[in-house]
C-alpha positions, 0 to 999 in steps of 0.5 A: 212401935209402928212404922211410918213411912215419910216425905222430905217435907216433916224430916226437913220441918221436924229438924228445922224446929230441933223435934226431929226426935219425935219421928224416934220416939213415936215409929219404930223405923221411919221409912224413905225413899231414894228421892227423899234421901237425896233430898234430906242429905245431899240437897240439904249441904249447907243447911244447919238442919242436915247433920241432924237428919245426917245423924238419924241415917247413922242410927239406924231410925231414918232408913232409906228404902228402894222401891220396888215398883218402879212404874208406880212412883213413875206414874206418881210423878206424872202428878207429883214431885219425885219425894212424895211420887216416892214416898207414896209408892215405899207406903203401898210397897211397905203397909206402914202404920202412917205415911208422914206426907205435907203437900195437899195434892199428895195427901189426896192421892195418899188417901185415895190410896186408902192410907193413912196419913199425917204431917208436921202439923199432927206430928206436933199434936201427938206430940202435945197430947202426949207431953212431949212438948209443952206448948203446940203454939209455941212449936207451930211458931216456931214452925212457922218463924223458923221453918217458914212453914207456911199456915192459915191463921183460923187452921193455926186457932182450930189446932190450937182449939183442939188441945185446949191451948184456945187463944 
């Protein structure tokens, strides 16, 4: 199974819809930088999904990894949030199979650095294709309603067509 590096958004949003385990199923380990751990655990206290994330850390498949190149992270923080910047810096350091990011600017920067990127929707598409979830449409609706994740209607229609769930 491949290794991944993740920003907070995919972890938080998959947790909110009860699908965090997909990351465990798809990846041997999911590495997160210190800023992401602070965001999902410390700043996440009081949210119902936080215990699920804490359990993933305790189980060892979601792991904080220190940054070796703080300079790269500092430079990226001039343009991106701390979590996105550190996740990209960690991905450069670790060379994972995939970097999990949802922020469009961060994804653009990561691609310019030749990193393979996907996000929460990409994880759910894979889950549908591998028959780990019965309905992508239902998962995307939950992502919107329960997790507050914004998705354009035309994007949802296109994604559903790709997996054969046309409306």
